[in-house]
mmCIF entry with sequence, helices, sheets and N, C-alpha, C, O atoms, coordinates in Angstrom:
data_MODEL
# 
_entry.id   MODEL 
# 
_entity.id                         1 
_entity.type                       polymer 
_entity.pdbx_number_of_molecules   1 
# 
_entity_poly.entity_id                      1 
_entity_poly.type                           'polypeptide(L)' 
_entity_poly.nstd_linkage                   no 
_entity_poly.nstd_monomer                   no 
_entity_poly.pdbx_seq_one_letter_code       MESESDEDKAIEDLDGAEWMERTLKVNKARPRENRSSFAGGRRDNRF 
_entity_poly.pdbx_seq_one_letter_code_can   MESESDEDKAIEDLDGAEWMERTLKVNKARPRENRSSFAGGRRDNRF 
_entity_poly.pdbx_strand_id                 A 
# 
loop_
_entity_poly_seq.entity_id 
_entity_poly_seq.num 
_entity_poly_seq.mon_id 
_entity_poly_seq.hetero 
1 1  MET n 
1 2  GLU n 
1 3  SER n 
1 4  GLU n 
1 5  SER n 
1 6  ASP n 
1 7  GLU n 
1 8  ASP n 
1 9  LYS n 
1 10 ALA n 
1 11 ILE n 
1 12 GLU n 
1 13 ASP n 
1 14 LEU n 
1 15 ASP n 
1 16 GLY n 
1 17 ALA n 
1 18 GLU n 
1 19 TRP n 
1 20 MET n 
1 21 GLU n 
1 22 ARG n 
1 23 THR n 
1 24 LEU n 
1 25 LYS n 
1 26 VAL n 
1 27 ASN n 
1 28 LYS n 
1 29 ALA n 
1 30 ARG n 
1 31 PRO n 
1 32 ARG n 
1 33 GLU n 
1 34 ASN n 
1 35 ARG n 
1 36 SER n 
1 37 SER n 
1 38 PHE n 
1 39 ALA n 
1 40 GLY n 
1 41 GLY n 
1 42 ARG n 
1 43 ARG n 
1 44 ASP n 
1 45 ASN n 
1 46 ARG n 
1 47 PHE n 
# 
_struct_asym.id          A 
_struct_asym.entity_id   1 
# 
_struct_conf.conf_type_id            HELX_P 
_struct_conf.id                      HELX_P1 
_struct_conf.pdbx_PDB_helix_id       AA1 
_struct_conf.beg_label_comp_id       GLU 
_struct_conf.beg_label_asym_id       A 
_struct_conf.beg_label_seq_id        4 
_struct_conf.pdbx_beg_PDB_ins_code   ? 
_struct_conf.end_label_comp_id       LEU 
_struct_conf.end_label_asym_id       A 
_struct_conf.end_label_seq_id        14 
_struct_conf.pdbx_end_PDB_ins_code   ? 
_struct_conf.beg_auth_comp_id        GLU 
_struct_conf.beg_auth_asym_id        A 
_struct_conf.beg_auth_seq_id         4 
_struct_conf.end_auth_comp_id        LEU 
_struct_conf.end_auth_asym_id        A 
_struct_conf.end_auth_seq_id         14 
_struct_conf.pdbx_PDB_helix_class    1 
_struct_conf.details                 ? 
_struct_conf.pdbx_PDB_helix_length   11 
# 
_struct_conf_type.id          HELX_P 
_struct_conf_type.criteria    ? 
_struct_conf_type.reference   ? 
# 
_struct_sheet.id               AA1 
_struct_sheet.type             ? 
_struct_sheet.number_strands   2 
_struct_sheet.details          ? 
# 
_struct_sheet_order.sheet_id     AA1 
_struct_sheet_order.range_id_1   1 
_struct_sheet_order.range_id_2   2 
_struct_sheet_order.offset       ? 
_struct_sheet_order.sense        anti-parallel 
# 
loop_
_struct_sheet_range.sheet_id 
_struct_sheet_range.id 
_struct_sheet_range.beg_label_comp_id 
_struct_sheet_range.beg_label_asym_id 
_struct_sheet_range.beg_label_seq_id 
_struct_sheet_range.pdbx_beg_PDB_ins_code 
_struct_sheet_range.end_label_comp_id 
_struct_sheet_range.end_label_asym_id 
_struct_sheet_range.end_label_seq_id 
_struct_sheet_range.pdbx_end_PDB_ins_code 
_struct_sheet_range.beg_auth_comp_id 
_struct_sheet_range.beg_auth_asym_id 
_struct_sheet_range.beg_auth_seq_id 
_struct_sheet_range.end_auth_comp_id 
_struct_sheet_range.end_auth_asym_id 
_struct_sheet_range.end_auth_seq_id 
AA1 1 GLU A 18 ? TRP A 19 ? GLU A 18 TRP A 19 
AA1 2 ARG A 22 ? THR A 23 ? ARG A 22 THR A 23 
# 
loop_
_atom_site.group_PDB 
_atom_site.id 
_atom_site.type_symbol 
_atom_site.label_atom_id 
_atom_site.label_alt_id 
_atom_site.label_comp_id 
_atom_site.label_asym_id 
_atom_site.label_entity_id 
_atom_site.label_seq_id 
_atom_site.pdbx_PDB_ins_code 
_atom_site.Cartn_x 
_atom_site.Cartn_y 
_atom_site.Cartn_z 
_atom_site.occupancy 
_atom_site.B_iso_or_equiv 
_atom_site.pdbx_formal_charge 
_atom_site.auth_seq_id 
_atom_site.auth_comp_id 
_atom_site.auth_asym_id 
_atom_site.auth_atom_id 
_atom_site.pdbx_PDB_model_num 
ATOM 1   N N  . MET A 1 1  ? -10.691 10.106 -15.871 1.00 0.00 ? 1  MET A N  1 
ATOM 2   C CA . MET A 1 1  ? -10.829 8.682  -16.025 1.00 0.00 ? 1  MET A CA 1 
ATOM 3   C C  . MET A 1 1  ? -11.416 8.397  -17.408 1.00 0.00 ? 1  MET A C  1 
ATOM 4   O O  . MET A 1 1  ? -12.200 9.180  -17.944 1.00 0.00 ? 1  MET A O  1 
ATOM 5   N N  . GLU A 1 2  ? -11.029 7.295  -17.950 1.00 0.00 ? 2  GLU A N  1 
ATOM 6   C CA . GLU A 1 2  ? -11.489 6.962  -19.294 1.00 0.00 ? 2  GLU A CA 1 
ATOM 7   C C  . GLU A 1 2  ? -12.880 6.348  -19.323 1.00 0.00 ? 2  GLU A C  1 
ATOM 8   O O  . GLU A 1 2  ? -13.599 6.496  -20.310 1.00 0.00 ? 2  GLU A O  1 
ATOM 9   N N  . SER A 1 3  ? -13.267 5.663  -18.257 1.00 0.00 ? 3  SER A N  1 
ATOM 10  C CA . SER A 1 3  ? -14.592 5.048  -18.259 1.00 0.00 ? 3  SER A CA 1 
ATOM 11  C C  . SER A 1 3  ? -15.184 5.090  -16.854 1.00 0.00 ? 3  SER A C  1 
ATOM 12  O O  . SER A 1 3  ? -14.482 5.303  -15.866 1.00 0.00 ? 3  SER A O  1 
ATOM 13  N N  . GLU A 1 4  ? -16.476 4.882  -16.798 1.00 0.00 ? 4  GLU A N  1 
ATOM 14  C CA . GLU A 1 4  ? -17.151 4.900  -15.508 1.00 0.00 ? 4  GLU A CA 1 
ATOM 15  C C  . GLU A 1 4  ? -16.695 3.736  -14.631 1.00 0.00 ? 4  GLU A C  1 
ATOM 16  O O  . GLU A 1 4  ? -16.663 3.854  -13.406 1.00 0.00 ? 4  GLU A O  1 
ATOM 17  N N  . SER A 1 5  ? -16.344 2.617  -15.255 1.00 0.00 ? 5  SER A N  1 
ATOM 18  C CA . SER A 1 5  ? -15.856 1.486  -14.456 1.00 0.00 ? 5  SER A CA 1 
ATOM 19  C C  . SER A 1 5  ? -14.505 1.812  -13.821 1.00 0.00 ? 5  SER A C  1 
ATOM 20  O O  . SER A 1 5  ? -14.210 1.337  -12.724 1.00 0.00 ? 5  SER A O  1 
ATOM 21  N N  . ASP A 1 6  ? -13.676 2.621  -14.501 1.00 0.00 ? 6  ASP A N  1 
ATOM 22  C CA . ASP A 1 6  ? -12.410 3.078  -13.907 1.00 0.00 ? 6  ASP A CA 1 
ATOM 23  C C  . ASP A 1 6  ? -12.684 3.967  -12.699 1.00 0.00 ? 6  ASP A C  1 
ATOM 24  O O  . ASP A 1 6  ? -12.012 3.854  -11.674 1.00 0.00 ? 6  ASP A O  1 
ATOM 25  N N  . GLU A 1 7  ? -13.667 4.846  -12.820 1.00 0.00 ? 7  GLU A N  1 
ATOM 26  C CA . GLU A 1 7  ? -14.049 5.720  -11.705 1.00 0.00 ? 7  GLU A CA 1 
ATOM 27  C C  . GLU A 1 7  ? -14.512 4.890  -10.517 1.00 0.00 ? 7  GLU A C  1 
ATOM 28  O O  . GLU A 1 7  ? -14.076 5.105  -9.386  1.00 0.00 ? 7  GLU A O  1 
ATOM 29  N N  . ASP A 1 8  ? -15.401 3.939  -10.787 1.00 0.00 ? 8  ASP A N  1 
ATOM 30  C CA . ASP A 1 8  ? -15.929 3.102  -9.712  1.00 0.00 ? 8  ASP A CA 1 
ATOM 31  C C  . ASP A 1 8  ? -14.824 2.325  -9.011  1.00 0.00 ? 8  ASP A C  1 
ATOM 32  O O  . ASP A 1 8  ? -14.848 2.189  -7.788  1.00 0.00 ? 8  ASP A O  1 
ATOM 33  N N  . LYS A 1 9  ? -13.863 1.817  -9.761  1.00 0.00 ? 9  LYS A N  1 
ATOM 34  C CA . LYS A 1 9  ? -12.748 1.058  -9.185  1.00 0.00 ? 9  LYS A CA 1 
ATOM 35  C C  . LYS A 1 9  ? -11.885 1.963  -8.305  1.00 0.00 ? 9  LYS A C  1 
ATOM 36  O O  . LYS A 1 9  ? -11.482 1.564  -7.212  1.00 0.00 ? 9  LYS A O  1 
ATOM 37  N N  . ALA A 1 10 ? -11.601 3.174  -8.775  1.00 0.00 ? 10 ALA A N  1 
ATOM 38  C CA . ALA A 1 10 ? -10.787 4.110  -7.993  1.00 0.00 ? 10 ALA A CA 1 
ATOM 39  C C  . ALA A 1 10 ? -11.503 4.492  -6.700  1.00 0.00 ? 10 ALA A C  1 
ATOM 40  O O  . ALA A 1 10 ? -10.881 4.556  -5.639  1.00 0.00 ? 10 ALA A O  1 
ATOM 41  N N  . ILE A 1 11 ? -12.801 4.745  -6.785  1.00 0.00 ? 11 ILE A N  1 
ATOM 42  C CA . ILE A 1 11 ? -13.581 5.087  -5.590  1.00 0.00 ? 11 ILE A CA 1 
ATOM 43  C C  . ILE A 1 11 ? -13.557 3.923  -4.606  1.00 0.00 ? 11 ILE A C  1 
ATOM 44  O O  . ILE A 1 11 ? -13.352 4.118  -3.408  1.00 0.00 ? 11 ILE A O  1 
ATOM 45  N N  . GLU A 1 12 ? -13.768 2.714  -5.117  1.00 0.00 ? 12 GLU A N  1 
ATOM 46  C CA . GLU A 1 12 ? -13.770 1.524  -4.269  1.00 0.00 ? 12 GLU A CA 1 
ATOM 47  C C  . GLU A 1 12 ? -12.419 1.332  -3.586  1.00 0.00 ? 12 GLU A C  1 
ATOM 48  O O  . GLU A 1 12 ? -12.363 0.988  -2.406  1.00 0.00 ? 12 GLU A O  1 
ATOM 49  N N  . ASP A 1 13 ? -11.338 1.552  -4.322  1.00 0.00 ? 13 ASP A N  1 
ATOM 50  C CA . ASP A 1 13 ? -10.000 1.378  -3.759  1.00 0.00 ? 13 ASP A CA 1 
ATOM 51  C C  . ASP A 1 13 ? -9.659  2.421  -2.706  1.00 0.00 ? 13 ASP A C  1 
ATOM 52  O O  . ASP A 1 13 ? -8.987  2.108  -1.723  1.00 0.00 ? 13 ASP A O  1 
ATOM 53  N N  . LEU A 1 14 ? -10.112 3.658  -2.897  1.00 0.00 ? 14 LEU A N  1 
ATOM 54  C CA . LEU A 1 14 ? -9.713  4.743  -1.994  1.00 0.00 ? 14 LEU A CA 1 
ATOM 55  C C  . LEU A 1 14 ? -10.673 4.974  -0.834  1.00 0.00 ? 14 LEU A C  1 
ATOM 56  O O  . LEU A 1 14 ? -10.252 5.456  0.218   1.00 0.00 ? 14 LEU A O  1 
ATOM 57  N N  . ASP A 1 15 ? -11.939 4.648  -0.996  1.00 0.00 ? 15 ASP A N  1 
ATOM 58  C CA . ASP A 1 15 ? -12.916 4.883  0.067   1.00 0.00 ? 15 ASP A CA 1 
ATOM 59  C C  . ASP A 1 15 ? -12.572 4.003  1.269   1.00 0.00 ? 15 ASP A C  1 
ATOM 60  O O  . ASP A 1 15 ? -12.497 2.779  1.159   1.00 0.00 ? 15 ASP A O  1 
ATOM 61  N N  . GLY A 1 16 ? -12.368 4.643  2.402   1.00 0.00 ? 16 GLY A N  1 
ATOM 62  C CA . GLY A 1 16 ? -12.012 3.921  3.616   1.00 0.00 ? 16 GLY A CA 1 
ATOM 63  C C  . GLY A 1 16 ? -10.516 3.765  3.818   1.00 0.00 ? 16 GLY A C  1 
ATOM 64  O O  . GLY A 1 16 ? -10.085 3.276  4.863   1.00 0.00 ? 16 GLY A O  1 
ATOM 65  N N  . ALA A 1 17 ? -9.710  4.173  2.835   1.00 0.00 ? 17 ALA A N  1 
ATOM 66  C CA . ALA A 1 17 ? -8.254  4.096  2.980   1.00 0.00 ? 17 ALA A CA 1 
ATOM 67  C C  . ALA A 1 17 ? -7.789  5.114  4.016   1.00 0.00 ? 17 ALA A C  1 
ATOM 68  O O  . ALA A 1 17 ? -8.487  6.090  4.290   1.00 0.00 ? 17 ALA A O  1 
ATOM 69  N N  . GLU A 1 18 ? -6.629  4.888  4.581   1.00 0.00 ? 18 GLU A N  1 
ATOM 70  C CA . GLU A 1 18 ? -6.099  5.803  5.585   1.00 0.00 ? 18 GLU A CA 1 
ATOM 71  C C  . GLU A 1 18 ? -4.963  6.611  4.981   1.00 0.00 ? 18 GLU A C  1 
ATOM 72  O O  . GLU A 1 18 ? -4.110  6.066  4.280   1.00 0.00 ? 18 GLU A O  1 
ATOM 73  N N  . TRP A 1 19 ? -4.952  7.920  5.255   1.00 0.00 ? 19 TRP A N  1 
ATOM 74  C CA . TRP A 1 19 ? -3.904  8.823  4.787   1.00 0.00 ? 19 TRP A CA 1 
ATOM 75  C C  . TRP A 1 19 ? -3.627  9.828  5.879   1.00 0.00 ? 19 TRP A C  1 
ATOM 76  O O  . TRP A 1 19 ? -4.534  10.523 6.337   1.00 0.00 ? 19 TRP A O  1 
ATOM 77  N N  . MET A 1 20 ? -2.368  9.911  6.302   1.00 0.00 ? 20 MET A N  1 
ATOM 78  C CA . MET A 1 20 ? -1.944  10.811 7.373   1.00 0.00 ? 20 MET A CA 1 
ATOM 79  C C  . MET A 1 20 ? -2.825  10.626 8.618   1.00 0.00 ? 20 MET A C  1 
ATOM 80  O O  . MET A 1 20 ? -3.300  11.589 9.220   1.00 0.00 ? 20 MET A O  1 
ATOM 81  N N  . GLU A 1 21 ? -3.023  9.354  8.976   1.00 0.00 ? 21 GLU A N  1 
ATOM 82  C CA . GLU A 1 21 ? -3.784  8.968  10.164  1.00 0.00 ? 21 GLU A CA 1 
ATOM 83  C C  . GLU A 1 21 ? -5.257  9.383  10.102  1.00 0.00 ? 21 GLU A C  1 
ATOM 84  O O  . GLU A 1 21 ? -5.904  9.536  11.138  1.00 0.00 ? 21 GLU A O  1 
ATOM 85  N N  . ARG A 1 22 ? -5.779  9.562  8.903   1.00 0.00 ? 22 ARG A N  1 
ATOM 86  C CA . ARG A 1 22 ? -7.194  9.906  8.722   1.00 0.00 ? 22 ARG A CA 1 
ATOM 87  C C  . ARG A 1 22 ? -7.817  8.951  7.718   1.00 0.00 ? 22 ARG A C  1 
ATOM 88  O O  . ARG A 1 22 ? -7.160  8.520  6.771   1.00 0.00 ? 22 ARG A O  1 
ATOM 89  N N  . THR A 1 23 ? -9.075  8.626  7.925   1.00 0.00 ? 23 THR A N  1 
ATOM 90  C CA . THR A 1 23 ? -9.793  7.754  7.012   1.00 0.00 ? 23 THR A CA 1 
ATOM 91  C C  . THR A 1 23 ? -10.433 8.596  5.917   1.00 0.00 ? 23 THR A C  1 
ATOM 92  O O  . THR A 1 23 ? -11.120 9.577  6.201   1.00 0.00 ? 23 THR A O  1 
ATOM 93  N N  . LEU A 1 24 ? -10.203 8.207  4.656   1.00 0.00 ? 24 LEU A N  1 
ATOM 94  C CA . LEU A 1 24 ? -10.755 8.936  3.517   1.00 0.00 ? 24 LEU A CA 1 
ATOM 95  C C  . LEU A 1 24 ? -12.181 8.490  3.227   1.00 0.00 ? 24 LEU A C  1 
ATOM 96  O O  . LEU A 1 24 ? -12.509 7.311  3.356   1.00 0.00 ? 24 LEU A O  1 
ATOM 97  N N  . LYS A 1 25 ? -13.020 9.429  2.840   1.00 0.00 ? 25 LYS A N  1 
ATOM 98  C CA . LYS A 1 25 ? -14.369 9.154  2.359   1.00 0.00 ? 25 LYS A CA 1 
ATOM 99  C C  . LYS A 1 25 ? -14.426 9.679  0.937   1.00 0.00 ? 25 LYS A C  1 
ATOM 100 O O  . LYS A 1 25 ? -14.279 10.881 0.715   1.00 0.00 ? 25 LYS A O  1 
ATOM 101 N N  . VAL A 1 26 ? -14.638 8.793  -0.030  1.00 0.00 ? 26 VAL A N  1 
ATOM 102 C CA . VAL A 1 26 ? -14.617 9.164  -1.443  1.00 0.00 ? 26 VAL A CA 1 
ATOM 103 C C  . VAL A 1 26 ? -15.998 8.945  -2.039  1.00 0.00 ? 26 VAL A C  1 
ATOM 104 O O  . VAL A 1 26 ? -16.578 7.868  -1.900  1.00 0.00 ? 26 VAL A O  1 
ATOM 105 N N  . ASN A 1 27 ? -16.523 9.970  -2.705  1.00 0.00 ? 27 ASN A N  1 
ATOM 106 C CA . ASN A 1 27 ? -17.814 9.912  -3.384  1.00 0.00 ? 27 ASN A CA 1 
ATOM 107 C C  . ASN A 1 27 ? -17.638 10.347 -4.824  1.00 0.00 ? 27 ASN A C  1 
ATOM 108 O O  . ASN A 1 27 ? -16.632 10.961 -5.178  1.00 0.00 ? 27 ASN A O  1 
ATOM 109 N N  . LYS A 1 28 ? -18.621 10.028 -5.654  1.00 0.00 ? 28 LYS A N  1 
ATOM 110 C CA . LYS A 1 28 ? -18.620 10.533 -7.030  1.00 0.00 ? 28 LYS A CA 1 
ATOM 111 C C  . LYS A 1 28 ? -18.893 12.026 -7.005  1.00 0.00 ? 28 LYS A C  1 
ATOM 112 O O  . LYS A 1 28 ? -19.644 12.518 -6.162  1.00 0.00 ? 28 LYS A O  1 
ATOM 113 N N  . ALA A 1 29 ? -18.283 12.735 -7.925  1.00 0.00 ? 29 ALA A N  1 
ATOM 114 C CA . ALA A 1 29 ? -18.528 14.172 -8.036  1.00 0.00 ? 29 ALA A CA 1 
ATOM 115 C C  . ALA A 1 29 ? -19.947 14.395 -8.527  1.00 0.00 ? 29 ALA A C  1 
ATOM 116 O O  . ALA A 1 29 ? -20.481 13.598 -9.297  1.00 0.00 ? 29 ALA A O  1 
ATOM 117 N N  . ARG A 1 30 ? -20.551 15.482 -8.076  1.00 0.00 ? 30 ARG A N  1 
ATOM 118 C CA . ARG A 1 30 ? -21.881 15.851 -8.544  1.00 0.00 ? 30 ARG A CA 1 
ATOM 119 C C  . ARG A 1 30 ? -21.917 17.357 -8.736  1.00 0.00 ? 30 ARG A C  1 
ATOM 120 O O  . ARG A 1 30 ? -21.106 18.073 -8.150  1.00 0.00 ? 30 ARG A O  1 
ATOM 121 N N  . PRO A 1 31 ? -22.842 17.846 -9.545  1.00 0.00 ? 31 PRO A N  1 
ATOM 122 C CA . PRO A 1 31 ? -22.910 19.293 -9.787  1.00 0.00 ? 31 PRO A CA 1 
ATOM 123 C C  . PRO A 1 31 ? -23.147 20.062 -8.487  1.00 0.00 ? 31 PRO A C  1 
ATOM 124 O O  . PRO A 1 31 ? -23.819 19.582 -7.574  1.00 0.00 ? 31 PRO A O  1 
ATOM 125 N N  . ARG A 1 32 ? -22.584 21.259 -8.429  1.00 0.00 ? 32 ARG A N  1 
ATOM 126 C CA . ARG A 1 32 ? -22.803 22.118 -7.262  1.00 0.00 ? 32 ARG A CA 1 
ATOM 127 C C  . ARG A 1 32 ? -24.243 22.568 -7.192  1.00 0.00 ? 32 ARG A C  1 
ATOM 128 O O  . ARG A 1 32 ? -24.906 22.753 -8.213  1.00 0.00 ? 32 ARG A O  1 
ATOM 129 N N  . GLU A 1 33 ? -24.718 22.741 -5.972  1.00 0.00 ? 33 GLU A N  1 
ATOM 130 C CA . GLU A 1 33 ? -26.062 23.269 -5.769  1.00 0.00 ? 33 GLU A CA 1 
ATOM 131 C C  . GLU A 1 33 ? -26.000 24.788 -5.809  1.00 0.00 ? 33 GLU A C  1 
ATOM 132 O O  . GLU A 1 33 ? -25.035 25.388 -5.336  1.00 0.00 ? 33 GLU A O  1 
ATOM 133 N N  . ASN A 1 34 ? -27.019 25.400 -6.368  1.00 0.00 ? 34 ASN A N  1 
ATOM 134 C CA . ASN A 1 34 ? -27.104 26.858 -6.337  1.00 0.00 ? 34 ASN A CA 1 
ATOM 135 C C  . ASN A 1 34 ? -27.488 27.287 -4.937  1.00 0.00 ? 34 ASN A C  1 
ATOM 136 O O  . ASN A 1 34 ? -28.461 26.794 -4.367  1.00 0.00 ? 34 ASN A O  1 
ATOM 137 N N  . ARG A 1 35 ? -26.708 28.217 -4.385  1.00 0.00 ? 35 ARG A N  1 
ATOM 138 C CA . ARG A 1 35 ? -26.995 28.714 -3.047  1.00 0.00 ? 35 ARG A CA 1 
ATOM 139 C C  . ARG A 1 35 ? -27.121 30.219 -3.092  1.00 0.00 ? 35 ARG A C  1 
ATOM 140 O O  . ARG A 1 35 ? -26.513 30.883 -3.932  1.00 0.00 ? 35 ARG A O  1 
ATOM 141 N N  . SER A 1 36 ? -27.899 30.740 -2.199  1.00 0.00 ? 36 SER A N  1 
ATOM 142 C CA . SER A 1 36 ? -28.083 32.176 -2.098  1.00 0.00 ? 36 SER A CA 1 
ATOM 143 C C  . SER A 1 36 ? -26.771 32.842 -1.704  1.00 0.00 ? 36 SER A C  1 
ATOM 144 O O  . SER A 1 36 ? -25.978 32.263 -0.961  1.00 0.00 ? 36 SER A O  1 
ATOM 145 N N  . SER A 1 37 ? -26.541 34.049 -2.196  1.00 0.00 ? 37 SER A N  1 
ATOM 146 C CA . SER A 1 37 ? -25.331 34.771 -1.833  1.00 0.00 ? 37 SER A CA 1 
ATOM 147 C C  . SER A 1 37 ? -25.437 35.341 -0.417  1.00 0.00 ? 37 SER A C  1 
ATOM 148 O O  . SER A 1 37 ? -24.448 35.833 0.126   1.00 0.00 ? 37 SER A O  1 
ATOM 149 N N  . PHE A 1 38 ? -26.625 35.279 0.181   1.00 0.00 ? 38 PHE A N  1 
ATOM 150 C CA . PHE A 1 38 ? -26.832 35.769 1.547   1.00 0.00 ? 38 PHE A CA 1 
ATOM 151 C C  . PHE A 1 38 ? -26.821 34.589 2.510   1.00 0.00 ? 38 PHE A C  1 
ATOM 152 O O  . PHE A 1 38 ? -27.850 34.238 3.089   1.00 0.00 ? 38 PHE A O  1 
ATOM 153 N N  . ALA A 1 39 ? -25.673 33.991 2.672   1.00 0.00 ? 39 ALA A N  1 
ATOM 154 C CA . ALA A 1 39 ? -25.543 32.779 3.484   1.00 0.00 ? 39 ALA A CA 1 
ATOM 155 C C  . ALA A 1 39 ? -25.207 33.100 4.936   1.00 0.00 ? 39 ALA A C  1 
ATOM 156 O O  . ALA A 1 39 ? -24.527 32.310 5.590   1.00 0.00 ? 39 ALA A O  1 
ATOM 157 N N  . GLY A 1 40 ? -25.658 34.223 5.450   1.00 0.00 ? 40 GLY A N  1 
ATOM 158 C CA . GLY A 1 40 ? -25.435 34.541 6.845   1.00 0.00 ? 40 GLY A CA 1 
ATOM 159 C C  . GLY A 1 40 ? -24.171 35.346 7.106   1.00 0.00 ? 40 GLY A C  1 
ATOM 160 O O  . GLY A 1 40 ? -23.881 35.660 8.261   1.00 0.00 ? 40 GLY A O  1 
ATOM 161 N N  . GLY A 1 41 ? -23.424 35.682 6.093   1.00 0.00 ? 41 GLY A N  1 
ATOM 162 C CA . GLY A 1 41 ? -22.198 36.455 6.276   1.00 0.00 ? 41 GLY A CA 1 
ATOM 163 C C  . GLY A 1 41 ? -22.498 37.929 6.442   1.00 0.00 ? 41 GLY A C  1 
ATOM 164 O O  . GLY A 1 41 ? -23.607 38.384 6.164   1.00 0.00 ? 41 GLY A O  1 
ATOM 165 N N  . ARG A 1 42 ? -21.489 38.682 6.902   1.00 0.00 ? 42 ARG A N  1 
ATOM 166 C CA . ARG A 1 42 ? -21.661 40.131 7.050   1.00 0.00 ? 42 ARG A CA 1 
ATOM 167 C C  . ARG A 1 42 ? -21.595 40.789 5.689   1.00 0.00 ? 42 ARG A C  1 
ATOM 168 O O  . ARG A 1 42 ? -20.833 40.358 4.824   1.00 0.00 ? 42 ARG A O  1 
ATOM 169 N N  . ARG A 1 43 ? -22.384 41.826 5.490   1.00 0.00 ? 43 ARG A N  1 
ATOM 170 C CA . ARG A 1 43 ? -22.411 42.520 4.206   1.00 0.00 ? 43 ARG A CA 1 
ATOM 171 C C  . ARG A 1 43 ? -21.559 43.775 4.208   1.00 0.00 ? 43 ARG A C  1 
ATOM 172 O O  . ARG A 1 43 ? -21.270 44.333 3.149   1.00 0.00 ? 43 ARG A O  1 
ATOM 173 N N  . ASP A 1 44 ? -21.154 44.224 5.390   1.00 0.00 ? 44 ASP A N  1 
ATOM 174 C CA . ASP A 1 44 ? -20.319 45.430 5.459   1.00 0.00 ? 44 ASP A CA 1 
ATOM 175 C C  . ASP A 1 44 ? -19.109 45.140 6.353   1.00 0.00 ? 44 ASP A C  1 
ATOM 176 O O  . ASP A 1 44 ? -19.038 44.100 7.007   1.00 0.00 ? 44 ASP A O  1 
ATOM 177 N N  . ASN A 1 45 ? -18.176 46.065 6.365   1.00 0.00 ? 45 ASN A N  1 
ATOM 178 C CA . ASN A 1 45 ? -16.954 45.848 7.150   1.00 0.00 ? 45 ASN A CA 1 
ATOM 179 C C  . ASN A 1 45 ? -16.944 46.666 8.430   1.00 0.00 ? 45 ASN A C  1 
ATOM 180 O O  . ASN A 1 45 ? -15.888 46.844 9.038   1.00 0.00 ? 45 ASN A O  1 
ATOM 181 N N  . ARG A 1 46 ? -18.113 47.171 8.854   1.00 0.00 ? 46 ARG A N  1 
ATOM 182 C CA . ARG A 1 46 ? -18.162 47.947 10.094  1.00 0.00 ? 46 ARG A CA 1 
ATOM 183 C C  . ARG A 1 46 ? -18.126 47.016 11.297  1.00 0.00 ? 46 ARG A C  1 
ATOM 184 O O  . ARG A 1 46 ? -18.707 45.931 11.280  1.00 0.00 ? 46 ARG A O  1 
ATOM 185 N N  . PHE A 1 47 ? -17.425 47.468 12.355  1.00 0.00 ? 47 PHE A N  1 
ATOM 186 C CA . PHE A 1 47 ? -17.309 46.651 13.556  1.00 0.00 ? 47 PHE A CA 1 
ATOM 187 C C  . PHE A 1 47 ? -17.886 47.360 14.734  1.00 0.00 ? 47 PHE A C  1 
ATOM 188 O O  . PHE A 1 47 ? -17.879 46.824 15.842  1.00 0.00 ? 47 PHE A O  1 
# 
């Protein structure tokens, strides 16, 4: 988008719109949070 007002307009137009029988929720992008690599997953492939 060229300006923040363009972003805001696009978000306003799309938030709450319906697509494939689902309601869209549109938010502004924000930086990813740093998360630990130990998020509860298995560390080995033994079963």
